[in-house]
C-alpha positions in Angstrom: 21.3 -7.9 -59.1 22.4 -7.7 -55.5 25.4 -5.8 -54.2 26.6 -6.6 -50.7 27.9 -3.5 -48.8 28.9 -4.5 -45.4 25.8 -5.9 -43.8 23.3 -4.1 -46.0 22.0 -5.5 -49.2 20.9 -3.3 -52.1 18.7 -4.4 -55.0 18.6 -2.8 -58.4 15.2 -2.1 -59.9 14.4 -2.0 -63.6 13.5 1.6 -64.6 10.4 0.4 -66.5 9.0 -0.7 -63.1 9.4 2.7 -61.5 6.8 5.5 -61.8 8.6 8.0 -59.7 11.3 8.4 -57.1 12.5 11.0 -54.7 15.9 12.2 -53.6 15.9 13.4 -50.0 18.1 16.4 -49.6 17.8 19.9 -48.2 15.5 20.6 -51.2 13.6 17.3 -51.8 13.6 16.4 -55.4 10.9 14.3 -57.1 11.5 12.6 -60.5 8.6 11.3 -62.6 8.7 8.8 -65.4 8.0 10.5 -68.7 6.0 7.5 -70.0 3.3 8.5 -67.4 2.6 11.6 -69.5 1.4 12.2 -73.1 3.8 14.2 -75.3 4.4 15.1 -78.9 8.1 14.4 -78.4 9.4 10.9 -78.0 10.7 11.2 -74.5 12.4 8.6 -72.3 13.7 8.6 -68.8 12.5 10.8 -65.9 11.7 14.5 -65.5 12.6 16.5 -62.4 9.5 18.2 -60.8 10.8 21.7 -60.4 7.6 23.4 -59.2 4.2 21.8 -58.6 0.8 23.6 -58.6 -2.2 24.1 -60.8 0.4 24.4 -63.5 3.5 22.4 -62.9 7.0 22.8 -64.3 9.3 19.9 -65.0 12.8 19.7 -66.4 14.2 17.0 -68.6 18.0 16.7 -68.9 19.3 15.1 -72.0 22.9 14.2 -72.4 24.9 14.7 -75.6 28.3 13.2 -76.3 30.7 15.2 -78.3 33.5 13.1 -79.8 37.1 14.3 -79.9 37.8 16.6 -82.8 41.6 16.3 -82.6 43.5 16.4 -86.0 46.9 14.9 -85.4 48.4 16.2 -88.7 47.3 19.8 -87.9 47.8 19.5 -84.1 44.4 21.1 -83.7 41.2 20.4 -81.8 40.3 18.6 -78.6 41.4 15.1 -77.6 38.7 14.8 -75.0 35.2 13.3 -75.3 32.7 15.8 -73.7 29.4 15.1 -72.2 27.0 18.1 -72.4 23.8 18.5 -70.4 20.9 20.0 -72.3 18.0 21.1 -70.0 14.5 21.3 -71.5 11.6 22.7 -69.6 8.0 21.4 -69.9 4.7 22.5 -68.5 2.4 19.7 -67.2 -1.1 20.4 -68.4 -3.4 17.6 -67.1 -1.5 14.5 -68.2 0.4 16.1 -71.0 3.9 17.6 -71.2 4.2 20.7 -73.3 7.7 21.9 -74.1 8.3 25.6 -73.4 12.1 25.6 -73.5 13.2 29.2 -72.9 10.4 30.6 -75.1 8.5 33.4 -73.4 5.7 33.1 -76.0 5.2 29.4 -75.2 5.3 30.1 -71.5 2.7 32.9 -71.8 0.6 30.6 -74.0 0.6 28.0 -71.3 -0.4 30.6 -68.7 -2.9 32.3 -71.1 -5.5 33.0 -68.4 -3.0 35.3 -66.5 -0.5 36.0 -69.3 -0.5 39.8 -68.8 0.1 39.5 -65.1 2.9 37.0 -65.7 4.5 39.1 -68.4 4.5 42.2 -66.1 6.0 40.1 -63.3 8.8 38.8 -65.6 9.6 42.3 -66.8 9.4 44.1 -63.4 11.7 41.5 -61.8 14.1 41.2 -64.9 13.7 37.3 -64.9 15.2 35.0 -67.5 13.6 31.8 -68.8 17.1 30.3 -69.1 17.6 30.4 -65.3 16.1 27.6 -63.3 15.6 29.8 -60.2 13.9 32.5 -62.3 11.6 30.2 -64.1 10.7 28.6 -60.7 9.8 32.1 -59.4 7.6 32.7 -62.4 5.7 29.4 -61.7 5.4 30.2 -58.0 3.9 33.6 -58.9 1.5 32.2 -61.4 0.3 29.4 -59.1 -0.4 32.0 -56.3 -2.6 34.2 -58.6 
């Protein structure tokens, strides 16, 4: 497919032919095709490379559609369809994605060689595994040990 915009021509590419792509911005973002990795889960799409290093962190965003729940007879509920983003974190070990979610145990298992140091770092800095910036700090710390 080609779309003509002024003098420029843009061409669409099938996602199956793309291994990775980048978005240039103040914080350059790299997206990797999940099919390039092994995983126990049946994953599709692209993961966002949050932090790279000897142990890398990626984020997969899944969209869920919540249908309207409005009941006209009772005049209750929502009339709007909602799209909810669910972010899931994975550790890249070799060529495998291992889901850690927001589980401290799974994270420390993935960082088993320095788990005590990482756990102390999390506690002393009051970091949350639900925060993207906090989990990025944890991986930066681990990769610098």
